[in-house]
VEXMI-402901 format. One record per residue: x, y, z of N, C-alpha, C in turn. Coordinates in steps of 0.001 Angstrom, whole numbers, plus 500000, padded with zeros to 6 digits. Last residue first. Layout:
N
XYZXYZXYZ ...
***
This chain:
461
588042340480305045587494341529305909587944341319307366 589713340114302089589624339548303430589190340655304380 589033339735298752588975340678299867588774339904301167 590814338922295857590112338407297032590195339423298159 590916338424292483591066339454293501590205339050294682 592585336263290175591606336459291225591949337708292031 593223334607287176593416335832287936592252336057288913 595030332217285521593799332429286279594026333554287286 596047330736282560596339331819283514595024332228284176 597445327786281048596318328561281558596781329628282525 599764326717280130598549326319279428597325327089279916 603141327485279628601914327835280349600708327404279511 606145325601279783605033326139278984603766326335279809 609035325610280680607848325715281534606659326312280776 611662325407279696610735326353279066609503326628279923 612800323392281310613388324736281248612384325766280736 611101321259280971611543321580282329612148322976282391 610892320991278238609786321621278962610181321993280385 613078319456277606613125320887277273612031321637278024 612068317009278491613285317549279102613426319041278811 609950316594276776609652316940278171610891317450278906 611366315992274376610445317128274458610211317551275902 612765313670274961613506314873274569612640316115274727 610527312010275418611461312301276505612283313549276196 609450311880272870608670312485273959609572312865275123 611482310528271551611181311907271153610367312617272235 611245308063272886612483308826272981612274310282272597 608768307287272022608943307614273441610228308394273668 609412306754269367608493307850269684608576308247271159 611192304558269681611610305770268979610727306956269364 609566302689270974610793303167271627611274304465270993 607593302254269050607215302889270324608443303410271061 609159301019266992608489302307266783608187302996268105 610415298539267006610996299617267826610340300982267610 609090297630263884609911297259265032610508298514265689 605831298265262882607217298715262783607972298332264051 603387296174261180603864296969262312605355297253262156 602752294482259246601860295637259372602287296558260508 604181292169259103604762293355258481603882294577258558 604718289590261011603698290647260922604341291923260387 606200287314261539606112287805260165605003288840259972 605873286768264241607204287116263744607135287756262360 602959288306265722603587287236264946604923287714264386 603021289896268950602776289905267511603523288760266829 603792289255271568602410289651271282602080289490269808 606410288474271515605499287748272399604043288108272174 607497291758270715607818290337270861606877289682271863 605720294034268816606104293657270173606328292154270252 605757296727266598605859295279266744606413294951268131 603438299385266699604779298913267037604775297404267226 600911300319266462601687300235265232603082299659265473 600024300301269109599326299480268120600139299291266845 601662302173270351601789300764270722601143299862269672 600830304534269046602245304182269142602426302689269415 598125305037269307598570304313268116600040303907268184 597790306603271593597400305195271620597992304406270453 600506308662272616599310308452271821599050306952271690 601547309628275957601744308951274682600419308894273922 601479312886277475601066311502277373601429310924276006 603849314993279242602923314709278144602590313227278129 604467317414281888604694316145281195603591315929280170 603924319964282738605207319382283121605500318067282406 602421323052282209602477321652281769603863321096282065 601136325228284648602293324833283850602211323354283496 599082327916285215599107326453285176600180326024284191 599500330750287224599802330116285943599803328606286100 597685333130288814598095331738288946598278331153287545 597716336036290493597874335524289137598460334121289256 595751337894292781596482336665292478596539336436290963 595567340511295046595415340151293638596337338969293304 593702341360297935594867340721297337594564340313295895 592903343549300501592506343054299181593764342565298470 592312343026304070592957343633302905592408343027301625 592958342247307552592066342512306424592824343183305285 595200339751308822594863341162308619593903341334307450 595442336964308597594878337560309803594409338988309575 595059334254306479595384335679306521594685336305307724 594116331716306778595543331850306492596003333304306536 591418331592307062592202331637308283593696331864308030 590369331251304446590277332563305118591183332682306342 591404329758301756591544329478303194591533330797303969 590133328436298853590359329686299580590325329384301075 590898326632296048590723326509297497591103327825298175 589591325656293054590212326788293737589877326682295222 590114322872291006589466323383292213590272324541292778 589405322171287509590278322294288670589475322844289843 589397321242284074588702321302285355589719321379286494 589171322183280896590168322066281950589451322280283273 587821320592278059587598321383279261588745321120280238 587959318804276005588248320210275727587818321141276857 587480316385277549586633316832276447586732318342276222 589330317161280262588240316273279857587409316946278777 591923317277282519591523317646281161590484316643280692 592285318400285790591825317303284936591400317872283589 593680319101288985593592319396287554593142318161286771 593747319692291813592814318720291225592588318976289731 594216323252292550594670321869292419593582321012291772 595266326356293811594540325662292748595104324250292599 594844328457296638595571327371295998594679326703294967 595087331320298617594484330701297430595404329618296882 596501331898300940595076332231300901594369331520299746 599192331565300989598391330369301251596892330641301256 600081334157300545600387333116299561599546331859299759 599776336132302384598603335813301567598853334662300601 602115336772303609601181335956304374599985335510303549 603291338370301587603861337084301957602840336194302659 602534340891300916601740339809300342602222338440300780 602191343521303322602990342652302461602119341501301980 600675346749303453600677345344303779601588344583302826 600329349337302761601134349080303943601185347603304328 598609349391300469600005349825300384600866349369301560 596692346846299279596791347794300373598264348140300583 596999344866297479596590346161296937596535347238298018 599526342548297326598615343231298241598285344599297670 599782339977294997600086341383295287599041341923296257 601253336940293976600220337622294738600695339023295095 601644334278291760602097335620292112600948336324292827 602409330875291403601493331870291963602220333176292237 602316328246289267603208329320289723602319330487290126 601554324752289445601170326164289383602308327059289837 601439321776287353601849322529288533601480323993288360 600333318660286201600208320117286106600605320755287435 600300315923286242601585316571286545601515318092286430 597878315013285440598286314676286804599569315404287210 597619315609282770597028316543283737597424316237285174 599675315562280290599451314703281452598943315587282587 598366316590277186599031316954278432598689315938279526 598906314966274048598016315350275158598805315609276430 600926316494271533600729315405272471599788315846273597 599338318013268676600208318084269860599919316894270766 597537317936266603598686317029266527599634317131267716 596368321198267245596269319981266449597602319238266451 596485322346270643596834322489269232596706321148268524 593677322415272915595021321978272525595244322188271036 591851324349274759591960324124273318593391323719272966 589450324565277174590818324107276955590942323694275491 587369326506279290587703326019277954589182325650277877 586768325283282650587059326343281686587433325714280345 585338324831285692585466324177284399585615325279283350 585937324554289221585892325334287983585978324409286773 584809324511292583585150323754291373584970324625290123 586099325739295464585266326181294341585677325393293102 586151325431298946586553324856297666585555325224296578 587469326824301746586317326938300856586746326523299451 588426325460304789588852325827303441587653325779302510 587000326817307808587145325761306821587685326319305502 586392328899309394587621328181309735587914327071308734 585198332035308211585086330585308263586436329960308602 584147334693308688585459334264309161585462332744309344 582508335804305691582486335266307052583885334793307412 582945336806303182581919337472303987581828336926305409 585279337599300979585085336646302077584166337305303097 584642338139297667584606338805298974584333337752300037 586293337952294601585634337238295671585753338035296968 586383338400291120586446339046292430585644338231293451 588351337442288358587186337188289188587419337755290586 589321338352285151589613338503286580588321338292287370 588475338361282578589125337134283036589518337190284513 585207339790282180586611339955282548587207338609282940 582550339893281528583405338967280777584896339163281057 582187343325282548581596342036282210582584341222281369 584912344700284516583878344748283495583284343360283289 585510345486288004585814344815286743584632344947285793 587078347354290600585883347103289801586306346467288481 588106348150293856588383347420292615587071347168291899 589558350280296216588337349908295506588718349279294173 590989350598299417591162350227298012589807349846297437 589945351473301797591274351928301401591520351689299905 587420350417301975587634351749302522588982352323302162 587309348137300524587521347977301961587760349316302650 585563346908297901585922348180298533586076347935300029 584921345528294663585353345352296050585765346714296593 582724344259292126583455345362292751583778345002294193 581365342115291263582074342874290226582823344068290796 581576338988293104581041340308292826581826340964291702 580797336215295077581446336690293859580769337982293434 581295335598298408580385336242297456581190336721296253 581383333123300976581999333849299873580936334468298982 579850331856302861581113332452303290581788333293302220 577604330751301736577439331456303007578691332232303403 578624329449299520577739330600299304577561331420300579 579956327366300797580718328381300077579870329623299873 577796325930301807578802326478302717579607327583302051 576474325117299498575810326060300392576815326710301331 578715325114296630578003324475297732577375325550298621 578420326154293214578889326387294578578048325619295596 579594325817290196578528325203290971578987325231292432 580487327781287318580595327466288741579360326738289248 582647328212284553581312327880285033581428327352286456 584644330534282665584429329628283796582947329432284114 585795332044280717584785331071280296584383330134281430 587610333592282059586604334290281250585486333348280828 589638332325283323588361332367284036587272333059283237 591392330394280765591240331494281715589876331408282385 593916328933278707592664328809279448592601329918280494 595495330462275950595524330128277369594106329955277919 595356328798272759595220329985273602595163329541275063 596282326435271746596102327550270813595867328860271540 598942324575273337597560325050273280597470326238272332 601612323897272778600700322884273302599235323293273173 604653324558272130603397324757271400602416323644271757 606911323748273512606280325029273861604933325243273190 608044321380272629608023321640274077607266322897274470 606655319185270290607068320567270531606985320858272020 606058316885268013606761316981269297607303318403269433 603099316010266529604162317013266529604749317082267938 601632313430264573602004313947265887603113314981265690 599260311280262952600168312430262944600429312895264362 598227308592260819598383309188262136599370310344262034 595847307265258526597084308013258759597076308614260162 593579305991257664594449305263258589595774305977258854 593656307944254743592926306992255572593928306232256428 595094309555253046595226309818254485594291308974255337 594909309578250343595851308611250933595971308769252445 593121311545249614592843310184249159593792309155249755 594109314003250463593055313376251259592818311917250873 596293315749249896596382314301249714595338313526250476 595987318420250470596244318044249076596198316539248840 595597318495253222594569319040252333594739318564250895 597967317325254184596667316729254509595579317211253560 599898319114253173599912317710252778598566317045253036 599157321491254524599146321422253060599074319972252584 599592320718257187598242321090256755598113321015255236 602365320368257024601512319231257360600076319512256945 603159323003256463603302321979255433602513320704255759 602447324381258848602038324877257532602067323750256503 603769322951260854602304322982260830601800323386259444 606437323542260123605963322161260165604442322115260067 606437326300260499606623325764259154606181324307259076 606143326470263251605092327027262390605229326556260947 608557325199264212607225324651264467606188325157263472 611408324655262174610568325589262927609131325090263024 612114321076262013612444322468261752611586323390262597 611287318052260338611961318706261463612348320127261089 609294315418259612609510316818259248610078317532260467 609045312177258293609522313000259405609789314406258888 606793309963257262607403311211256794607750312018258039 606790306398257026606716307630257808607356308799257066 604821303377256650605992304206256356605742305579256951 603538300064257302603700301489257644604946302098256991 601637297981255146602952298230255758603109299718256075 598262296914256000599284297418255085600555297745255871 596216296270257642597304295300257569598389295728256577 594307298197257311595023298209258593596181297211258614 593224297506254786594125298652254924594919298622256223 593303293874254307592640295162254563593664296257254840 594879291997251611594744292352253027593997293685253188 595393291529248970594201290930249551593981291251251012 598794292040249408597759291717248437596598290990249121 600941292549251017599643293068251467598502292752250501 603505290480252024602713290890250863601336291316251351 606779289981253076605438290423253481604716290984252267 609348287795253944608571288387252859607189288758253394 611875288621256365610795287780255868610063288535254762 614840288485258400614035289060257329612948288081256919 615770287304260716616287288611260346615503289259259223 614593285718263377614292285790261952614677287185261469 615429286367265898615870285103265322615665285087263814 616439289853265925615467288786266123616021287496265524 618244291700265216618068291526266650617028290483266968 616517293019262365617759292682263058617495292580264559 614448292546260145614268292581261591615565292138262245 612955293679257151614194293358257870613988293546259364 610926292404254713610925293194255941612121292730256759 610744292380251179611390291922252401611214292936253532 607496292728249591608943292654249608609457292180250949 605031294701248958605363293319248607606877293215248524 602400296845249946603804296428250093603939294989249647 600430299784250464600618298490249828602113298138249848 600682301553253625600780301443252168600804299977251728 599912303982256024599869302562255687599837302445254165 601850306582257678600942306073256650600931304546256653 602390309272259763602519307817259673601436307279258741 604265312120260148603077311589259494603308310097259290 605635314131262639605642312809262019604267312515261424 607815316834263533606502316348263135606621314997262443 609557318517265948609613317346265069608181316893264799 610803321931266251609970320798266639610209319646265664 611923325138267503612006324002266597611214322817267162 611967327199269337610871327169268385610919326017267406 615445327230269649614183327807270112613130327746269002 617726325266270033616897325479268846615518325980269283 618730324820272564619307325912271785618466326239270549 617466322572273545617189323859274175617690325038273350 616371320525270727617183320796271907616911322217272399 615998319095268002615133319131269184615983319265270438 617990319158265953616729319891265821615934320048267111 620578317966266645620382318856265493619133319725265565 620659316312268849621832317132268561621542318211267515 618213314965268637618474315855269771619628316808269473 618695313449266363617629314460266334617817315461267474 620680311768267384621013312683266294619958313793266169 619218310365269323620346311207269735620703312218268651 617408308948267755616927309950268712618036310922269105 619295307295266460618462308215265678617903309312266576 620303305830268545621229306697267813620466307706266955 617969304453269236618550305396270188619507306351269489 617413302605267350616665303853267261617210304890268240 618902300262265873619350301163266938618641302514266810 618889298111264170617658298421264910617918299400266056 621127298069262626621205297358263906619983297609264786 619922300985261023620980299984261141621051299414262549 616368301312261144617687301872261383618707300744261502 613426301854259622614347300764259920615750301346259983 611581303752258920612152303837260268612938302589260646 610947303928256341610185302933257099610647302869258553 610764307377255147611464306181255603610490305185256230 611612310566254252610640309510253974611321308175254252 612206313607255826612749312272255581611601311288255401 613123316970255769612045316017255524612671314669255171 613840319905257430614397318624257010613268317611256920 614090323246256976613107322194257169613693320910256585 615740325994258456615799324815257610614701323835257995 616802329389258474615866328362258906615885327204257910 620399329941258135618996330231257870618113329108258397 622788328715259088622432330080259477620942330349259284 621894325441259413623067326309259511622607327708259919 620553322381260769620410323721260187621712324501260319 622030319098260092621578320178260991621394321490260243 620767316300258481621677317434258329621190318579259202 620597312892258646620045314131259218621089315236259184 621830310587257848621139311384256826620719312756257338 622761309217259996623755309952259199623113310826258142 620417308018260861621006309069261680622023309884260891 619930306028258971619061307198259008619680308342259801 621303303873257325621890304796258300621117306088258377 620840301333255972619785302138256604620361303018257705 623029301403253058622477300815254281621424301754254858 622853301169249478623110301918250715622495301174251886 624017300650246135623415300112247374623807300968248587 623658303493243863624408302381244455623737301887245735 622320304773241412621754304500242731622450303294243350 623966305126239157623111306230239623622620306033241058 625502302726239211626064304003238772625272305174239338 624045300559239929625099300988240851625713302326240461 621266299426239799621807300555239033622887301197239896 620791297675241872621243297134240586621824298228239692 619711298524244253621153298549244111621675298030242792 616990298838244832617524297474244769619026297403244552 616080301519244853616305300825246128617064299508246002 615692302537242364616123303491243390616587302771244652 614534300550240854615972300780240695616540301730241751 611750300645241294612557299685242047614050299978241976 610349304000241646610686302791240896611668301927241680 610070306385242809608832305628242639609071304301241915 612444307616242611612136307008243905610821306247243876 612584308965240283612942307554240223612680306840241547 612207311565241013611048310849240496611310309344240409 614851312251241566613916312108242681612668311343242238 615752312460238949616259311379239793615370311167241014 614388314752238163614113313498237455614627312304238255 615553316606239909614122316319240021613794314997239324 618659315239241148617898316131240280616422315783240449 619984314770244447619218314304243302618708315462242458 622770313864246455621909314910245919621269314447244619 622965311538248903623214311696247476622243312739246927 624390311064251908623323311834251265623710312120249823 624992307762253282625417309106252895624222309815252263 623742305480253911624953305747254674625604307059254248 621006307132252980621381305814253462622581306000254348 618996309017250699619714308847251961619959307383252263 618874311298248176618710309878248462619595309569249664 617309314533248066618432313664248365617968312207248479 616604317851246859616209316459247036617450315576247207 615620321133247903616614320212247356616208318791247722 614170324283247569613927322865247820615005322037247135 613686327465249013614510326619248154614316325167248568 611545330227249106611781328868249551612641328119248533 610750332665248278612114332572248794612437331187249345 608040332506247540609064332558246484610488332398246985 605429331257248439606664331369249207607855331380248231 603233330808246901603123331913247865604415332124248643 603574328563245394603899329846244778603888331002245769 604665325556245772604043326536246664604433327936246192 605747323359244483604798324198243758604067325181244653 607374321788246060607950322449244889607034323469244247 605908320688248157607124321458248453607652322235247249 603678319483246867603510320384248011604726321270248222 604677317857244808603716318927244506603654319953245629 606358316140246302606903316989245248605959318157244949 604472314915248021605590315694248555606145316648247504 602843313581246153602282314622247029603377315503247604 604610311702245127604043312738244249603509313908245068 604939310233247480606094310908246879605647311989245903 602357309237247807602888310167248809604103310908248270 602137307445245713601308308655245687601828309700246681 603888305497246663604189306181245400603396307483245307 602405304732248948603761305266249079604149306051247831 600141303659247874600022304905248642601398305540248855 600843302437244533600715302307245988600577303675246650 601089301943241883600010302851242288599796302815243805 602986300069241423603263301421240917602197302432241293 604176297880243649602878298333243132603048299794242727 606739298034244427606389296933243533604996297129242951 607297299981246272607153300420244878606907299262243918 607633298848248789606587299867248637606321300216247167 609837297141248790608498296568248702607382297573248497 612107298756249251611792298277247906610349297800247768 613043299494251679611978300326251117611447299769249792 615198297985252343613968297720253088612773298499252549 617379298978250917616603297880250360615311297584251088 617440302634251048617890301288251420616908300227250918 616912305338250707617166304520249521617580303098249822 614710307595251951615512306451252371615673305510251180 614819310814250767614126309529250643615098308426251020 614491314163251822615319312959251746614433311726251643 614490317481251104613615316313251108614473315075250853 615059320483252612615733319331252029614851318105252220 614547323903252321613894322615252537614722321525251863 615074326984253790615677325957252949615053324613253312 613205330011253745613547328751254381614125327794253348 611808333018254507612865332388253737613304331129254454 609734333497256193609662334069254849610692333423253932 608381331020258358609556331696257815609291332249256425 605732331689260553606197330917259411607265331692258660 606899333332263577605940333043262511606581332239261395 608695331453266118608483332638265329607480332311264240 608752330458269586608838330208268157608594331510267429 607952330059272270609354330185271903609529329828270430 605131331999273049605679330804272413607135331064272049 602645333154275106604069333262274824604561331933274254 599604334512274506600303333241274576601749333426274170 597937336787276621598682336570275386599557335334275549 596573337458278843596312336135278302597008335898276968 597067339191281726597589339067280362597421337629279863 595255340993283528595396339542283423595773339243281968 595714343840285451595904343232284137596073341726284271 594094346572286922594586345218287092594613344508285742 593175349150286994594219348843286015594809347443286200 591577350174288880590904349669287684591896349239286611 591492350892291925592397350039291146591608349441289980 591307353797293907590657352973292889591703352211292082 591497354210297296592282354256296065591675353288295057 588802355802299037589610354631298715590328354789297380 589222359399299685588447358178299587589348357007299262 590743361664302054590709361016300744589877359737300796 589162364254303825589713362907303906589630362242302538 587851366725303421589281366663303168589881365247303242 585102366305303885585534367073302721586981366798302393 584947364829306221584291364325305019584815365014303777 586328366527307935586860365185307687586276364620306412 584605368702307904585968368850307370586588367505307052 582401367617309174582272368010307774583638368146307135 583483367279311702583052366115310931582930366425309475 583876369988312340585010369075312303584677367838311489 581257370942312296582223371469311316583440370554311194 580203369461314437579622369319313099580612369781312032 581740370397316545581776368966316206581260368748314791 580956373070316518582361372708316263582476371238315849 578264372886317158578661373432315862580082373032315508 578461371910319782577788371105318757578189371568317368 579765374107320987580393372775320967579793371917319872 577850376133320635579183376284320051579876374922319939 575717375132322103575557375302320656576911375422319958 576814375201324684576392373916324113576273374009322603 577159377957325050578329377066325038577983375736324379 574493378736325093575362379198324003576590378313323884 573608377551327420572975377182326145573860377568324983 575095378855329374575301377412329137574723376975327817 576242382072328160575472381181329011575660379723328587 578947384196328423578306383219327514577558382220328411 
***
């Protein structure tokens, strides 16, 4: 065999070997099954098919001033309650019972419940049918038993000895605790005409006469409808009350204390808007596909998963500002964005690599809620990972605390700020509502409600 023939044989062998590698070497593993689950997990259940409703009216003397005007907003609210809870034909398995509350619970017939629009229900003169009672609101609260229960209480929130702590404690024991999954407390706060005594224990002046005649609506006397039970049932009936009673809902406030029902859907990257700096554009490229020769990833349009390719070995942290849709539930307390925390899960899509070193590759911070937008910054640190690879991140934003509502302080009587005889405000209201917020956030520590889920795939070259 001459030298030319040997050379041709060698070249042919190299060509065939290369062709064999091309034919028999497997290509990159395709990962088109990455899942960014945006289903909202709630520790509640749908509106109950069968529920027991107990409607309680505070029968103590502090309520008398609301019915001296037979056409007051308070009187109209009692009619609204009866119509809403008794005439809901779409829920045939609902049972409704009525009670007069004070230091005990007196069961009422419908005709006796109608008497709550008259003075005899509160003044104690009709001792046979409506004997005098104190303002023991905590003793009125009846816990649920086996079936779902909705507890409704109409009251001015005047508690014996002005002790709202005992009222908060009773609510914690019965309706708002870790064992009552999906339960919540809703409050509707009204302003009504009033002419009667306002009781203020713990002050130098224990009682005074307050008359709203000739006063504007904001100077009317507050009263409250507390609704406790399954969250979805509370929402159902609050919506019914608002729709059926629009004529008395001026100046009305509402709030629902729920540790798990904060947003109507999870915020995600599907609605994200970006404004990148020049440095970020030089070091990162957002794309719809990634391929490092071992793994290939591809996403569809409008995917909640975003793909980033680190195109340079930058020593700086690359910050990407995001603004995504944020939709809180009606009447829920606003989230304290300063306390938002994250839970990060990271997976290496390259089989022989661990994901431990990639945990610091991506961090989300600088959370801010503004006008139904959730703003934050994604920080990518290329230097935190030495080996090349493709990593998949799922970052959950967790609500850790809630904010108060502005009206809590405005409707609450404060010593040194408000006049002694100001009956347009409720003593200890802010303390009572803050107590409910505290109960709610304590449960949130265990439940860890998610308000957003953000999914990234990042390729380190």
